[in-house]
C-alpha positions in Angstrom: 0.0 0.0 0.0 1.2 3.5 -0.9 1.8 5.6 2.2 0.2 9.1 2.2 2.6 12.0 1.9 3.9 13.5 5.2 2.6 17.0 4.2 -1.0 15.6 3.8 -0.9 14.0 7.2 0.3 17.3 8.8 -2.3 19.3 7.0 -5.0 16.9 8.2 -3.8 17.1 11.8 -3.8 20.9 11.7 -7.3 20.9 10.3 -8.6 18.6 13.1 -6.8 20.8 15.7 -8.5 23.9 14.4 -11.9 22.2 14.3 -11.5 21.0 17.9 -10.4 24.3 19.3 -13.1 26.2 17.4 -15.9 24.0 18.6 -16.5 25.6 22.0 -16.6 29.1 20.5 -19.0 28.0 17.9 -21.2 26.3 20.5 -21.2 29.5 22.5 -22.1 31.6 19.5 -25.1 29.4 18.7 -26.2 29.2 22.3 -29.3 31.0 23.6 -28.8 34.6 24.5 -31.7 35.9 26.6 -33.0 39.4 26.1 -34.3 41.1 29.2 -36.0 44.5 29.2 -36.5 46.8 32.2 -39.1 49.5 32.1 -39.0 51.9 35.1 -41.4 54.8 35.7 -38.9 56.4 38.1 -35.1 56.9 38.2 -32.1 54.6 38.1 -31.3 52.9 41.4 -27.9 51.2 41.2 -28.4 49.0 44.3 -31.7 47.6 42.9 -30.2 47.0 39.4 -27.1 45.3 40.9 -29.4 43.1 43.1 -31.2 41.9 40.0 -28.0 41.2 38.0 -26.4 39.4 41.0 -29.4 37.2 41.5 -29.6 36.4 37.8 -25.9 35.5 37.7 -26.3 33.0 40.5 -29.1 31.4 38.4 -26.9 31.1 35.4 -27.8 34.2 33.4 -24.8 36.5 33.1 -24.8 39.8 31.2 -22.3 39.8 28.4 -22.4 36.0 28.1 -25.9 34.7 27.7 -27.9 37.7 28.8 -28.6 41.1 27.2 -30.3 43.9 29.2 -32.0 46.9 27.9 -33.2 49.5 30.4 -35.5 52.5 29.8 -36.5 55.0 32.5 -39.3 57.6 32.5 -37.7 59.6 35.5 -41.2 60.3 36.8 -42.5 61.6 33.5 -45.3 59.1 33.0 -46.4 60.6 29.7 -43.3 59.1 28.2 -44.1 55.6 29.2 -46.2 54.5 26.1 -43.3 55.6 23.9 -40.7 53.8 26.0 -42.8 50.7 26.1 -43.1 50.7 22.3 -39.3 51.1 22.1 -38.7 48.3 24.4 -41.1 45.9 22.7 -39.4 46.5 19.4 -36.2 44.9 20.8 -38.2 41.6 21.1 -37.4 40.9 24.7 -37.9 37.5 26.2 -39.0 39.0 29.5 -39.6 42.6 30.7 -39.1 43.6 34.4 -41.4 46.4 35.2 -41.0 48.9 38.0 -43.8 51.2 39.3 -47.6 50.8 38.7 -47.8 53.4 35.9 -45.2 51.5 33.9 -46.9 48.2 34.6 -50.3 49.5 33.5 -48.8 50.9 30.2 -47.2 47.5 29.4 -50.4 45.7 30.3 -52.1 47.6 27.5 -49.2 47.4 25.2 -48.7 43.6 25.1 -50.6 40.5 26.0 -47.9 38.1 24.9 -44.5 39.3 26.2 -43.9 37.9 29.7 -43.8 40.7 32.3 -42.3 40.4 35.8 -43.2 42.9 38.5 -40.4 44.1 40.7 -42.0 46.9 42.8 -45.6 47.1 41.9 -48.4 47.5 44.4 -52.0 46.0 44.3 -51.8 44.2 41.0 -55.3 42.8 41.5 -56.9 46.2 42.1 -55.0 47.6 39.1 -56.4 44.9 36.9 -52.9 43.5 36.1 -53.6 40.0 37.3 -56.8 38.0 37.9 -55.6 37.0 41.4 -52.3 36.6 43.3 -52.6 32.8 43.3 -53.6 32.5 39.6 -52.4 35.6 37.6 -54.0 34.2 34.5 -52.1 36.3 31.9 -48.6 37.4 30.9 -47.9 39.3 34.2 -46.5 37.9 37.5 -43.8 38.7 40.0 -43.7 40.3 43.5 -45.9 42.9 45.1 -46.7 44.3 48.5 -49.6 43.8 50.9 -50.9 47.4 50.9 -53.4 47.0 53.7 -50.9 45.7 56.1 -48.2 48.1 54.9 -50.2 51.4 55.2 -51.7 50.3 58.6 -48.3 49.6 60.1 -46.8 52.9 58.7 -49.5 54.9 60.5 -49.3 52.8 63.6 -45.5 53.5 63.9 -46.0 57.2 63.0 -48.5 57.4 65.8 -45.9 55.9 68.2 -43.2 58.3 67.1 -45.3 61.5 67.3 -46.9 62.0 70.7 -50.6 63.0 70.6 -50.8 62.6 66.8 -54.3 63.6 65.6 -54.1 64.6 62.0 -52.0 63.2 59.1 -51.5 64.3 55.5 -51.3 61.7 52.7 -49.2 62.9 49.9 -49.9 61.3 46.5 -49.6 61.9 42.8 -53.1 61.9 41.4 -51.8 60.9 37.9 -50.6 57.7 39.4 -53.6 55.4 39.6 -51.9 53.3 42.2 -51.4 56.3 44.4 -55.2 57.1 44.2 -56.1 53.5 45.3 -53.4 53.5 48.0 -54.5 56.9 49.4 -58.0 55.5 49.9 -56.6 52.5 51.8 -54.5 54.9 53.9 -57.5 57.1 54.7 -59.4 54.0 55.9 -56.4 52.8 58.0 -56.0 56.3 59.5 -59.7 56.4 60.5 -59.4 52.9 62.1 -56.5 54.3 64.3 -58.6 57.4 65.3 -56.7 59.7 63.0 -58.0 62.5 60.8 -56.5 62.6 57.4 -56.2 65.0 54.5 -55.0 64.1 50.9 -52.4 66.4 49.4 -51.9 66.1 45.6 -48.5 66.6 44.0 -48.2 65.8 40.3 -45.0 67.7 39.4 -41.8 68.7 41.2 -42.7 72.4 41.1 -45.7 71.7 43.3 -43.8 70.1 46.2 -42.8 73.3 48.1 -46.3 74.7 48.0 -47.7 71.3 49.2 -45.5 71.3 52.2 -46.4 74.9 53.1 -50.1 74.0 52.8 -49.6 71.0 55.1 -47.8 73.1 57.7 -50.7 75.7 57.5 -53.2 72.8 57.9 -51.6 71.9 61.3 -50.9 68.2 60.4 -48.8 66.3 62.9 -47.5 63.7 60.5 -47.0 62.9 56.8 -47.4 59.7 54.9 -45.6 59.9 51.5 -46.9 57.4 49.0 -44.4 55.8 46.6 -44.2 57.6 43.3 -41.5 58.3 40.7 -42.1 62.1 40.6 -41.5 62.5 44.3 -38.7 60.0 44.6 -36.8 62.1 42.0 -37.1 65.0 44.5 -36.3 63.0 47.7 -33.6 65.5 49.0 -35.9 68.5 48.6 -38.9 66.7 50.2 -36.8 65.7 53.3 -35.5 69.3 53.5 -38.9 70.8 53.4 -40.3 68.3 56.0 -37.5 69.4 58.3 -37.9 73.1 57.7 -41.7 72.8 58.4 -41.0 70.5 61.3 -43.2 67.7 59.9 -42.7 64.1 60.9 -42.9 62.0 57.8 -42.8 58.3 57.0 -41.2 57.4 53.6 -41.6 54.6 51.2 -38.0 54.2 49.9 -34.4 54.3 51.2 -33.6 57.2 48.9 -35.4 59.4 51.5 -33.6 57.9 54.4 -30.3 58.5 52.6 -31.1 62.2 52.6 -32.0 62.4 56.3 -35.6 61.2 56.3 -37.2 60.4 59.7 -38.6 56.9 59.2 -39.3 54.1 56.8 -41.4 51.0 57.0 -41.4 49.1 53.8 -40.2 45.9 52.2 -36.6 45.9 51.0 -36.6 47.0 47.3 -33.3 45.3 46.7 -35.0 42.1 48.1 -37.9 42.6 45.7 -35.6 43.0 42.7 -33.6 39.9 43.7 -36.8 37.9 44.0 -37.9 39.2 40.6 -34.8 37.4 39.2 -36.3 34.1 40.2 -39.4 34.8 38.0 -37.2 35.9 35.1 -35.1 32.7 35.3 -38.2 30.5 35.5 -39.7 32.2 32.4 -36.4 32.0 30.5 -36.5 28.2 31.2 -40.0 27.8 29.8 -42.5 28.6 32.6 -45.6 30.6 31.8 -46.4 33.8 33.9 -50.0 32.6 34.2 -48.7 29.6 36.2 -46.4 31.5 38.6 -48.3 32.9 41.6 -47.6 36.5 42.6 -45.6 36.7 45.8 -45.9 39.2 48.7 -42.8 40.0 50.8 -42.6 38.2 54.1 -40.3 40.7 55.8 -40.4 44.5 56.1 -37.7 46.9 57.2 -38.3 49.6 59.9 -35.6 52.3 59.9 -35.4 55.3 62.2 -33.2 58.3 61.9 -32.5 59.4 65.5 -30.7 62.6 64.5 -33.7 63.8 62.5 -36.0 62.8 65.4 -34.0 64.9 67.8 -34.1 67.9 65.4 -37.9 67.6 65.4 -38.0 67.4 69.2 -39.3 63.8 69.1 -38.3 61.3 71.9 -38.8 57.8 70.5 -40.3 55.4 73.0 -38.1 52.5 74.0 -40.6 50.0 72.7 -40.5 51.6 69.2 -36.6 51.7 69.3 -36.5 48.0 70.2 -38.4 46.9 67.1 -36.4 49.0 64.6 -34.3 47.0 62.2 -31.8 49.9 61.7 -31.1 53.1 63.7 -29.4 56.0 62.0 -27.5 58.1 64.5 
């Protein structure tokens, strides 16, 4: 038998070597890359975004490898949400994480097929986003908050912190339908605690200073600020105005506490974003949103700023101090 030329053997071995070394790269290129969209009615929050990415990474979805993320923010300008939703849907996302009720409600009307995962959305049943928490029944699922328990506890703690509290102001954005529903729940909870309440509307940043002046003139003893992207974007100004008018306020997000807010009672938003990653991962792997029950947080965080309390002349009862998860001194 005639032996093959040495050059042919070497050429064949080199070809096999190239094929073997190229195989993993080829497999990676043809592997599934998931597209995740984020639609947020408010502003960027790095801690929340990092929590979502970290949780997804532990589940096997790593940005830059098998995950692409596109984020769009309305920065409290809810009129932009329909346009932003349309932009996001044009990228053909596999899943969209939605933040804030206004953003969720816009997406709900924009698509009935793209899976949507709620990260920080309240009262999805009342908003018509899902049929029920146990059986969402459509393309939306995720995590939410127990509003009745939440607003009741916020008022109860405010009453403990402010001696002789009789009248509270509920600050809401009337263009945020979730705020309107939540303000009704807060009014009922206040009445159950023997408190008189007034509703103060703020739909734009230039109305905030006037709203606080009106609250001070109305002789309210406490303020409940409802979660809303417009107001969160002005957290520092709101905390400053509360201090200058000597108004004790309870806040919905840590952004206010970072600026010297008096108190917060709410679920951890980073925890909610982390849990949203579980839903994203399940849907990436074939689960249907309709089959994934909506979850409520099981733990809430109570934070008190003792320096702010002292500036307002408030002496926090020892019993209230003992149940705080974090004290800012």
